BALOBA-1460 file (C-alpha; in Angstrom, 3 decimals):
// residues 149
<rec num="1" residu="m" x="-0.096" y="0.166" z="-0.206"/>
<rec num="2" residu="d" x="1.438" y="3.324" z="-1.067"/>
<rec num="3" residu="q" x="1.697" y="6.411" z="0.792"/>
<rec num="4" residu="v" x="-1.532" y="8.011" z="-0.758"/>
<rec num="5" residu="d" x="-3.740" y="5.031" z="0.064"/>
<rec num="6" residu="q" x="-2.604" y="5.045" z="3.611"/>
<rec num="7" residu="l" x="-3.201" y="8.683" z="3.840"/>
<rec num="8" residu="i" x="-6.748" y="8.308" z="2.293"/>
<rec num="9" residu="k" x="-7.560" y="5.402" z="4.691"/>
<rec num="10" residu="k" x="-6.444" y="7.536" z="7.634"/>
<rec num="11" residu="l" x="-8.525" y="10.479" z="6.575"/>
<rec num="12" residu="i" x="-11.457" y="8.541" z="5.852"/>
<rec num="13" residu="r" x="-11.244" y="6.973" z="9.365"/>
<rec num="14" residu="y" x="-11.021" y="10.652" z="10.867"/>
<rec num="15" residu="f" x="-13.875" y="11.790" z="8.503"/>
<rec num="16" residu="v" x="-16.246" y="9.246" z="9.874"/>
<rec num="17" residu="l" x="-15.507" y="9.786" z="13.323"/>
<rec num="18" residu="m" x="-15.649" y="13.623" z="12.954"/>
<rec num="19" residu="i" x="-18.819" y="13.516" z="11.068"/>
<rec num="20" residu="l" x="-20.726" y="11.167" z="13.710"/>
<rec num="21" residu="p" x="-21.796" y="14.021" z="16.118"/>
<rec num="22" residu="a" x="-23.288" y="16.196" z="13.351"/>
<rec num="23" residu="v" x="-25.175" y="13.143" z="11.868"/>
<rec num="24" residu="m" x="-26.322" y="11.993" z="15.254"/>
<rec num="25" residu="l" x="-27.559" y="15.601" z="16.087"/>
<rec num="26" residu="f" x="-29.458" y="15.675" z="12.600"/>
<rec num="27" residu="t" x="-31.045" y="12.501" z="13.464"/>
<rec num="28" residu="l" x="-31.986" y="13.366" z="16.945"/>
<rec num="29" residu="s" x="-33.643" y="16.573" z="15.459"/>
<rec num="30" residu="y" x="-35.475" y="14.844" z="12.947"/>
<rec num="31" residu="f" x="-37.010" y="12.425" z="15.308"/>
<rec num="32" residu="a" x="-37.892" y="15.455" z="17.849"/>
<rec num="33" residu="h" x="-39.855" y="17.005" z="14.924"/>
<rec num="34" residu="q" x="-41.434" y="13.977" z="13.821"/>
<rec num="35" residu="r" x="-42.765" y="13.590" z="17.242"/>
<rec num="36" residu="n" x="-43.614" y="17.494" z="17.442"/>
<rec num="37" residu="i" x="-41.303" y="17.961" z="20.277"/>
<rec num="38" residu="k" x="-40.305" y="21.839" z="20.303"/>
<rec num="39" residu="i" x="-37.021" y="22.705" z="21.546"/>
<rec num="40" residu="t" x="-36.618" y="26.420" z="21.983"/>
<rec num="41" residu="v" x="-33.702" y="28.771" z="22.750"/>
<rec num="42" residu="p" x="-33.671" y="31.802" z="25.024"/>
<rec num="43" residu="g" x="-34.137" y="35.114" z="23.173"/>
<rec num="44" residu="s" x="-34.749" y="35.716" z="19.657"/>
<rec num="45" residu="i" x="-34.918" y="32.898" z="17.258"/>
<rec num="46" residu="q" x="-33.884" y="35.419" z="14.445"/>
<rec num="47" residu="a" x="-30.838" y="36.238" z="16.369"/>
<rec num="48" residu="w" x="-29.912" y="32.469" z="16.996"/>
<rec num="49" residu="g" x="-30.614" y="31.817" z="13.187"/>
<rec num="50" residu="v" x="-28.190" y="34.644" z="12.175"/>
<rec num="51" residu="l" x="-25.482" y="33.288" z="14.761"/>
<rec num="52" residu="f" x="-25.809" y="29.783" z="13.581"/>
<rec num="53" residu="l" x="-25.567" y="30.757" z="9.791"/>
<rec num="54" residu="i" x="-22.474" y="32.930" z="10.522"/>
<rec num="55" residu="l" x="-20.880" y="30.326" z="12.535"/>
<rec num="56" residu="t" x="-21.497" y="27.580" z="10.024"/>
<rec num="57" residu="v" x="-20.300" y="29.679" z="6.963"/>
<rec num="58" residu="s" x="-17.353" y="30.693" z="8.805"/>
<rec num="59" residu="l" x="-16.117" y="27.249" z="9.999"/>
<rec num="60" residu="s" x="-17.434" y="25.312" z="6.980"/>
<rec num="61" residu="v" x="-16.396" y="27.620" z="4.053"/>
<rec num="62" residu="a" x="-14.196" y="30.671" z="5.216"/>
<rec num="63" residu="l" x="-11.853" y="29.202" z="7.487"/>
<rec num="64" residu="p" x="-11.063" y="26.126" z="5.581"/>
<rec num="65" residu="i" x="-10.107" y="28.580" z="2.630"/>
<rec num="66" residu="l" x="-8.243" y="30.637" z="4.743"/>
<rec num="67" residu="m" x="-6.299" y="27.627" z="6.042"/>
<rec num="68" residu="r" x="-5.537" y="26.350" z="2.606"/>
<rec num="69" residu="t" x="-4.296" y="29.757" z="1.728"/>
<rec num="70" residu="i" x="-2.005" y="29.865" z="4.295"/>
<rec num="71" residu="f" x="-0.670" y="26.533" z="3.930"/>
<rec num="72" residu="h" x="-0.275" y="27.069" z="0.171"/>
<rec num="73" residu="d" x="1.583" y="30.355" z="0.955"/>
<rec num="74" residu="r" x="3.862" y="28.675" z="3.339"/>
<rec num="75" residu="s" x="4.405" y="25.753" z="1.153"/>
<rec num="76" residu="a" x="5.349" y="27.862" z="-1.959"/>
<rec num="77" residu="r" x="8.430" y="29.220" z="-0.220"/>
<rec num="78" residu="r" x="9.613" y="25.714" z="0.165"/>
<rec num="79" residu="s" x="10.984" y="23.316" z="-2.600"/>
<rec num="80" residu="r" x="9.013" y="20.557" z="-1.004"/>
<rec num="81" residu="v" x="6.615" y="19.802" z="1.732"/>
<rec num="82" residu="d" x="6.930" y="17.280" z="4.385"/>
<rec num="83" residu="f" x="4.429" y="14.544" z="4.299"/>
<rec num="84" residu="r" x="3.524" y="14.700" z="8.155"/>
<rec num="85" residu="r" x="2.912" y="18.396" z="7.699"/>
<rec num="86" residu="y" x="0.457" y="17.970" z="4.843"/>
<rec num="87" residu="e" x="-1.184" y="15.108" z="6.755"/>
<rec num="88" residu="r" x="-1.580" y="17.198" z="9.797"/>
<rec num="89" residu="f" x="-2.877" y="20.149" z="7.663"/>
<rec num="90" residu="q" x="-5.579" y="17.866" z="5.975"/>
<rec num="91" residu="i" x="-6.765" y="16.371" z="9.433"/>
<rec num="92" residu="r" x="-6.973" y="20.100" z="10.636"/>
<rec num="93" residu="q" x="-8.934" y="21.330" z="7.810"/>
<rec num="94" residu="m" x="-11.199" y="18.393" z="8.162"/>
<rec num="95" residu="a" x="-11.882" y="19.050" z="11.599"/>
<rec num="96" residu="v" x="-12.744" y="22.870" z="11.151"/>
<rec num="97" residu="a" x="-14.948" y="22.050" z="8.068"/>
<rec num="98" residu="i" x="-16.885" y="19.373" z="9.593"/>
<rec num="99" residu="s" x="-17.282" y="21.221" z="12.871"/>
<rec num="100" residu="g" x="-19.411" y="23.692" z="11.095"/>
<rec num="101" residu="t" x="-21.931" y="20.979" z="10.309"/>
<rec num="102" residu="v" x="-22.910" y="20.870" z="14.110"/>
<rec num="103" residu="f" x="-23.904" y="24.401" z="13.878"/>
<rec num="104" residu="a" x="-26.209" y="23.679" z="10.761"/>
<rec num="105" residu="a" x="-27.650" y="20.557" z="12.985"/>
<rec num="106" residu="l" x="-28.447" y="23.014" z="15.908"/>
<rec num="107" residu="a" x="-30.193" y="25.281" z="13.430"/>
<rec num="108" residu="y" x="-32.260" y="22.367" z="12.216"/>
<rec num="109" residu="l" x="-32.872" y="21.404" z="16.047"/>
<rec num="110" residu="f" x="-34.043" y="24.762" z="17.004"/>
<rec num="111" residu="l" x="-36.025" y="25.651" z="13.798"/>
<rec num="112" residu="v" x="-34.464" y="28.813" z="13.119"/>
<rec num="113" residu="p" x="-36.081" y="30.800" z="10.131"/>
<rec num="114" residu="k" x="-35.834" y="28.805" z="6.963"/>
<rec num="115" residu="f" x="-33.564" y="31.327" z="5.209"/>
<rec num="116" residu="h" x="-30.956" y="30.942" z="7.995"/>
<rec num="117" residu="l" x="-31.574" y="27.164" z="8.185"/>
<rec num="118" residu="y" x="-31.172" y="26.449" z="4.594"/>
<rec num="119" residu="g" x="-28.049" y="28.750" z="4.256"/>
<rec num="120" residu="s" x="-26.635" y="26.933" z="7.253"/>
<rec num="121" residu="v" x="-27.414" y="23.395" z="5.809"/>
<rec num="122" residu="l" x="-25.852" y="24.545" z="2.399"/>
<rec num="123" residu="a" x="-22.803" y="25.889" z="4.060"/>
<rec num="124" residu="g" x="-22.346" y="22.505" z="6.143"/>
<rec num="125" residu="l" x="-22.762" y="20.315" z="3.097"/>
<rec num="126" residu="y" x="-20.204" y="22.274" z="1.138"/>
<rec num="127" residu="g" x="-17.871" y="21.992" z="4.090"/>
<rec num="128" residu="i" x="-18.191" y="18.199" z="4.082"/>
<rec num="129" residu="y" x="-17.810" y="18.029" z="0.289"/>
<rec num="130" residu="s" x="-14.627" y="20.181" z="0.205"/>
<rec num="131" residu="v" x="-12.835" y="17.916" z="2.766"/>
<rec num="132" residu="l" x="-14.127" y="14.544" z="1.470"/>
<rec num="133" residu="p" x="-10.847" y="12.405" z="0.879"/>
<rec num="134" residu="s" x="-10.423" y="11.285" z="-2.712"/>
<rec num="135" residu="r" x="-7.604" y="9.546" z="-4.299"/>
<rec num="136" residu="n" x="-7.393" y="12.076" z="-7.305"/>
<rec num="137" residu="k" x="-7.434" y="15.096" z="-4.864"/>
<rec num="138" residu="i" x="-4.760" y="13.870" z="-2.629"/>
<rec num="139" residu="s" x="-2.427" y="12.573" z="-5.168"/>
<rec num="140" residu="g" x="-2.863" y="15.745" z="-7.167"/>
<rec num="141" residu="e" x="-1.877" y="17.793" z="-4.254"/>
<rec num="142" residu="m" x="0.908" y="15.611" z="-3.371"/>
<rec num="143" residu="k" x="2.451" y="16.168" z="-6.736"/>
<rec num="144" residu="y" x="1.732" y="19.940" z="-6.531"/>
<rec num="145" residu="y" x="3.503" y="20.144" z="-3.159"/>
<rec num="146" residu="k" x="6.290" y="17.781" z="-4.254"/>
<rec num="147" residu="i" x="5.591" y="15.552" z="-1.432"/>
<rec num="148" residu="k" x="7.563" y="12.308" z="-2.037"/>
<rec num="149" residu="e" x="5.478" y="9.173" z="-2.660"/>
């Protein structure tokens, strides 16, 4: 098994472990809504909707883009990137992007206004999609950053 396959296997394991809390929260929310159990938050539901939308977009979209830009900027100055450094970057980026989906699940649980809910869910889905480990993506990035295979 080569280095790319080992990394993908490890990233998939991390991905599944990190996505479980959000999936469980979405499932819990779904069953609560099916049984007409209303869970409310203190204060304005509009304010909570805006907060959840901002947190989801920040964590699932904006921060991973910033992290990738910083990683690329630092890596461009080097002739090659260390494999362990690249692996840590992938895991960190995955953790940040997937953590945004928890706020999307909370938006669904608390039934925030539909605009904020749908925006949060879309941003969370984008965050998941952007860090989904694939062989083509990983091997392409490893060639780009001149990581030895």
